[in-house]
C-alpha positions as semicolon CSV with decimal commas, in nm:
position;residue;x (nm);y (nm);z (nm)
1;M;2,549;-6,314;-0,839
2;L;2,434;-6,123;-0,556
3;R;2,740;-5,903;-0,487
4;F;2,704;-5,805;-0,890
5;M;2,338;-5,701;-0,857
6;K;2,369;-5,527;-0,492
7;M;2,704;-5,302;-0,724
8;I;2,517;-5,222;-0,985
9;F;2,211;-5,091;-0,784
10;F;2,457;-4,914;-0,545
11;S;2,606;-4,710;-0,844
12;F;2,205;-4,671;-0,973
13;F;2,156;-4,492;-0,680
14;L;2,454;-4,276;-0,642
15;T;2,423;-4,161;-0,992
16;T;2,008;-4,104;-0,943
17;A;2,175;-3,883;-0,569
18;A;2,400;-3,673;-0,815
19;F;2,155;-3,566;-1,044
20;A;1,842;-3,591;-0,821
21;T;1,778;-3,202;-0,858
22;C;1,588;-2,980;-1,126
23;K;1,809;-2,688;-0,987
24;P;1,961;-2,470;-1,325
25;D;2,249;-2,325;-1,294
26;Y;2,156;-1,998;-1,262
27;A;1,885;-2,040;-0,920
28;E;2,049;-1,772;-0,643
29;K;1,941;-1,844;-0,293
30;G;1,705;-1,499;-0,221
31;C;1,524;-1,642;-0,546
32;T;1,457;-1,984;-0,427
33;T;1,207;-2,046;-0,193
34;K;0,934;-2,321;0,016
35;P;0,584;-2,247;-0,037
36;S;0,469;-2,280;0,368
37;S;0,178;-2,466;0,235
38;F;0,333;-2,668;-0,017
39;P;0,667;-2,769;0,136
40;E;0,690;-3,058;-0,127
41;I;0,776;-2,781;-0,389
42;I;1,062;-2,595;-0,452
43;I;1,108;-2,272;-0,632
44;Y;1,407;-2,208;-0,786
45;A;1,519;-1,843;-0,997
46;G;1,762;-1,640;-1,057
47;F;1,821;-1,247;-0,993
48;A;1,744;-0,965;-1,246
49;H;1,853;-0,710;-1,007
50;D;1,527;-0,415;-1,093
51;Y;1,309;-0,707;-1,197
52;G;1,320;-0,957;-0,888
53;C;1,387;-1,274;-0,958
54;M;1,339;-1,423;-1,340
55;G;1,377;-1,768;-1,526
56;E;1,135;-1,964;-1,259
57;V;1,134;-2,371;-1,302
58;F;0,916;-2,526;-1,051
59;C;0,996;-2,861;-0,905
60;M;0,917;-3,157;-0,675
61;P;0,968;-3,517;-0,601
62;I;0,856;-3,783;-0,796
63;G;0,805;-4,144;-0,764
64;L;0,969;-4,399;-0,459
65;M;1,338;-4,212;-0,498
66;G;1,196;-3,905;-0,450
67;I;1,391;-3,753;-0,713
68;E;1,395;-3,379;-0,722
69;K;1,212;-3,282;-1,123
70;E;1,078;-2,955;-1,310
71;I;0,651;-2,967;-1,256
72;N;0,389;-2,793;-1,465
73;P;0,211;-2,591;-1,171
74;M;-0,087;-2,566;-1,375
75;L;-0,058;-2,924;-1,317
76;I;0,052;-3,089;-0,986
77;L;-0,212;-2,891;-0,708
78;G;-0,394;-3,242;-0,716
79;E;-0,036;-3,388;-0,668
80;T;-0,033;-3,231;-0,321
81;Q;-0,122;-3,318;0,025
82;A;-0,256;-2,990;0,118
83;W;-0,492;-3,082;-0,197
84;K;-0,555;-3,404;-0,083
85;N;-0,626;-3,316;0,262
86;A;-0,903;-3,100;0,153
87;Q;-1,259;-3,222;0,153
88;S;-1,485;-3,060;0,151
89;P;-1,519;-2,745;-0,171
90;E;-1,477;-2,498;0,012
91;Q;-1,107;-2,663;0,211
92;K;-1,019;-2,676;-0,145
93;A;-1,070;-2,375;-0,242
94;A;-0,927;-2,213;0,042
95;I;-0,584;-2,474;-0,111
96;L;-0,666;-2,333;-0,490
97;L;-0,629;-1,926;-0,342
98;K;-0,320;-2,069;-0,125
99;W;-0,190;-2,207;-0,452
100;I;-0,254;-1,905;-0,568
101;E;-0,037;-1,700;-0,409
102;E;0,224;-1,835;-0,292
103;V;0,319;-2,064;-0,640
104;L;0,142;-1,903;-0,889
105;H;0,257;-1,588;-0,813
106;W;0,442;-1,613;-0,616
107;Q;0,648;-1,263;-0,641
108;D;0,328;-1,150;-0,714
109;R;0,068;-1,009;-0,502
110;I;-0,267;-1,124;-0,414
111;I;-0,552;-0,877;-0,255
112;H;-0,771;-0,999;-0,003
113;Y;-0,927;-0,666;0,055
114;S;-0,980;-0,407;-0,187
115;S;-0,785;-0,137;0,043
116;D;-0,470;-0,361;-0,036
117;A;-0,494;-0,201;-0,411
118;V;-0,201;0,100;-0,417
119;F;-0,145;0,320;-0,628
120;E;0,179;0,462;-0,586
121;N;0,471;0,452;-0,400
122;G;0,803;0,591;-0,338
123;K;0,832;0,790;-0,661
124;V;0,463;0,744;-0,842
125;R;0,261;0,961;-0,622
126;N;0,099;1,218;-0,890
127;F;-0,176;1,081;-1,045
128;D;-0,474;1,233;-0,994
129;S;-0,576;1,322;-1,389
130;I;-0,632;0,941;-1,393
131;R;-0,743;0,832;-1,079
132;N;-1,098;0,812;-1,200
133;Q;-1,009;0,570;-1,509
134;I;-0,885;0,256;-1,264
135;P;-1,084;0,007;-1,215
136;V;-1,265;-0,070;-0,878
137;I;-0,991;-0,331;-0,744
138;T;-1,242;-0,565;-0,577
139;E;-1,171;-0,877;-0,343
140;P;-1,123;-1,235;-0,435
141;S;-1,488;-1,424;-0,551
142;I;-1,562;-1,756;-0,577
143;S;-1,803;-1,962;-0,675
144;Y;-1,833;-2,356;-0,758
145;P;-2,071;-2,319;-1,148
146;Q;-2,083;-2,707;-1,155
147;K;-2,000;-3,069;-0,947
148;N;-1,637;-3,063;-0,917
149;Q;-1,500;-2,699;-1,050
150;I;-1,444;-2,352;-0,789
151;V;-1,390;-2,103;-1,017
152;V;-1,174;-1,776;-0,821
153;T;-1,119;-1,446;-0,976
154;L;-0,911;-1,199;-0,808
155;W;-0,648;-0,894;-0,897
156;V;-0,342;-0,907;-0,886
157;N;-0,054;-0,660;-0,820
158;V;0,229;-0,781;-1,090
159;S;0,410;-0,461;-1,038
160;R;0,819;-0,574;-0,998
161;S;1,095;-0,333;-1,117
162;T;1,241;-0,177;-0,855
163;M;1,373;0,085;-1,063
164;R;1,089;0,240;-1,367
165;P;0,786;0,313;-1,109
166;V;0,508;0,117;-1,299
167;I;0,233;0,004;-1,117
168;E;0,072;-0,279;-1,324
169;Y;-0,224;-0,511;-1,227
170;K;-0,437;-0,782;-1,322
171;K;-0,759;-0,951;-1,288
172;I;-0,742;-1,309;-1,309
173;T;-0,948;-1,560;-1,326
174;Y;-0,850;-1,911;-1,254
175;S;-1,042;-2,265;-1,256
176;V;-0,940;-2,612;-1,103
177;G;-1,132;-2,993;-1,124
178;K;-1,200;-3,203;-0,874
179;Q;-0,814;-3,370;-1,008
180;G;-0,630;-3,073;-0,902
181;I;-0,540;-2,934;-1,335
182;V;-0,513;-2,578;-1,271
183;S;-0,618;-2,359;-1,616
184;I;-0,698;-1,979;-1,650
185;I;-1,007;-1,904;-1,814
186;S;-0,969;-1,518;-1,883
187;V;-0,751;-1,231;-1,797
188;S;-0,923;-0,937;-1,824
189;E;-0,903;-0,522;-1,732
190;A;-0,562;-0,488;-1,754
191;F;-0,362;-0,205;-1,636
192;K;-0,082;-0,037;-1,534
193;I;0,036;0,295;-1,447
194;D;0,318;0,498;-1,559
195;C;0,417;0,786;-1,521
196;W;0,786;0,802;-1,650
197;R;0,679;0,722;-2,037
198;N;0,738;1,107;-2,065
199;A;0,987;1,344;-1,920
200;Q;0,694;1,560;-1,795
201;H;0,610;1,281;-1,539
202;I;0,267;1,283;-1,699
203;C;0,123;0,979;-1,548
204;E;-0,074;0,788;-1,790
205;I;-0,314;0,430;-1,721
206;I;-0,231;0,207;-2,010
207;F;-0,486;-0,075;-2,099
208;K;-0,401;-0,393;-2,238
């Protein structure tokens, strides 16, 4: 009987190990990453040529067997070791910022200083006519509106296309509670600068 139970357990272990990943078939090495501040998280995606990586899947080992399962990154921050180790609201706010940068916006660029905001690239340089329409890009702000709540507002450069020179920014406000569940409060002042929408390549600012 004991031998039979061992065989069942061994068979279960092999089956579990064979499916112990949530890596999608289209995942590529160049689009697979582990956030440095959250080593238990792994992000898989497929390469989409001029758009970078797409179809991202977030995974994390779950349970005693450490089976890799797909997770919702908005709901799992509280399960990470970094969040559990943070004691003060200030430490948790710092962890939230890292989560936003390394996980939620792992392909984008968080604007930590106003001087980081860039509105030109190798293909787009002449947009003097719309310069005064560009919103003021500010540094991240952190507030604690009530006990166990942290609110972060920041600007994100979400420009990903490598072929079409479009520059896109969003101002996003995130909130997190005691359990480490993240939510988006608002997305405001989102805009993009497109200099290739017309034959004359006259730059336009488009608010979304």
